[in-house]
C-alpha positions, 0 to 999 in steps of 0.5 A: 178568376174575376167575375168579369173574366169568367163572364167573358169565357162564358160568352166566348163559349156561347159565341162559339156555339152560335157560330158552329150551329149557324146562329147569329154571332154573339161577339161582334168586336173582341177588345181583348183577343186571344182566348178560345172557348169550347162551345156551350149550348144556350141552356148551359150559358144561361145557367152559368150566367145566372150563377155569375150574376149573383156576384157581379156588380156595375157594368158586369151586372148590367151586361149579364142582365142584357145577355140573359134577357136576349137568351130568354128571348132566343128561347121564346120569351117575349117581354114588352118592347120597353122592358126588353130594350131597357134590359138589353140596350139600357134605354127606353123604347117609347118613340117620339111624338108627331111634334118631334117628327115634324121638327126633324122632317123640317130640318131634313127638307131644309137640308134637301132644299140647299142641295136642290132636292125637293121633298116628295116621291122622288126625294130619295132617288134625286138625293142619290143621283146628287150623291154621284153613284159609284160602281161597287168595285170602285167603292173600296178605293173611295172609302180608303180615300175618304178615310185618309182625308177624314181620319185626322178630324176624328182623331183630333176630336176624340184624342185617339192614338190607336193603330188599326188594320183595315180589310175590306171583303166583298161577300154575297149573302141572302140578307138585307144588310149592305155592309157589316163591320166586326173585328178583334183588337187592332184588326177591323174587317169591313164586309160589303154585301154585293147584292145589297150595297149601293155606293155614291161618292158622298156615301163613301165619306158617310161610310168612312166616318160611320163604319171605319172611323166610327166603329173601326177606330173606336173599337180599336181605341177601346181595345188599346185601353183594355190591353193596358188597363184592368177595365171594369167592363166586359171586353166583348162588344155585342149588338144586343147589349149596352153600348150600341146607342153610343156606337150607332148613334155617334157613327151616324151623327159624325158629319154633324160634328165634323163637317157641318158645312158639307151640304150634300153630306149633311142633307144625307144625315138629316134625311136619314135622321128623319127616316130613323125616327119614322122607323122607330114609330113603326117599331113601337106600333108593330110591337104593340099589336098593329098589323104589318099592313097598317104600320106600312101604310103609316110609314108610306104616309110619312115617307112618300118615296117608300114603296114598302116592299123590302120594308115590310120584312124589316117591320116584321123583324122588328117584331119577331127577330130577338136580336133585331127587336133590340138592336134596331131600336138603337139607331133612332135612339142613338141618332136622336140623342147625338143629333142634339149633342151636336147642337150643345155647347162645346164642353158637353160635345168634347166630353162625350166625344173623347170619353166614347173612344176611351171606354164604351158608354152605356146610356146611363153613362151618356146621361152622366156626361151630359145631364142636359141631354134629351131622354134616350129612346124618347118620352112617354105618350101623354 
């Protein structure tokens, strides 16, 4: 058995343990479904992964390093943020300076102005009203309609011919996430957390591109590739490891590539881009020892519509939760990189978009595909 295959067996056993004991799942999308494994506790998983690491190479070695870093964090280790994100997500965690935040804010202000929304305390509320709120029971139908409209555009841009089966489930979970997508092979499951989810007609189109045609079709495309070739990567996707900058970055930025003239949708994406960079600054600050209250004050100064209630819990999780301390960083890092790519030349755009639906891309792979792109994860402060 290859090191990759044995690594997958260990990860399946770890996932079985976490699910059985009430922990967070390890596997979010299984690109080679069918195998099952008896649970192995964290200590045994760590021992086996360390033994496998001695013979691992390339992306398998990088993946094992990410798993070991996350395991160590679950056991209470707390490396500096930059070292932890480098090990798990493959990019730096420097953040962006005032000049970059101001430039992205000006883009957001301009996009909001085009749809008649003024920057200020009411900006978020006015933007949501413009986007036409939907009853939550109407959301699944609106999402499926948007998928039917937009799927040909995504397939044309990526070259994907993969089939997938979408199921949409409504759940009620005591958590602040509004939706989540996971699955295996061709089967894509979308969960809507009813206590948290708020949908609009514009949001349904954004959602279709992000969750269904971004994560869902992309994961099914990777599964198709893994089913026909002996691929060199671990065929289990996890939020704490390696590929999330690409997966979340492209999912957020798809409207900039496909629908640049859809003013309401672009306004939402530009608005979210700015918010993500502000969150990234909070992420760095709270992991550098700044108090949650001081971090929240800084966010409120940059986001005049933010009331800070639920946001304080997210700030705390960026510091204390081993999974979210890593995973939440990929949203600003990925959005920033792909927003730049959307403005690059056609050849660079096409190379990345097609590659992203053929194999999972690490930040190192993104830099190879577009050497002229910005640093992933920001630049060091002077």
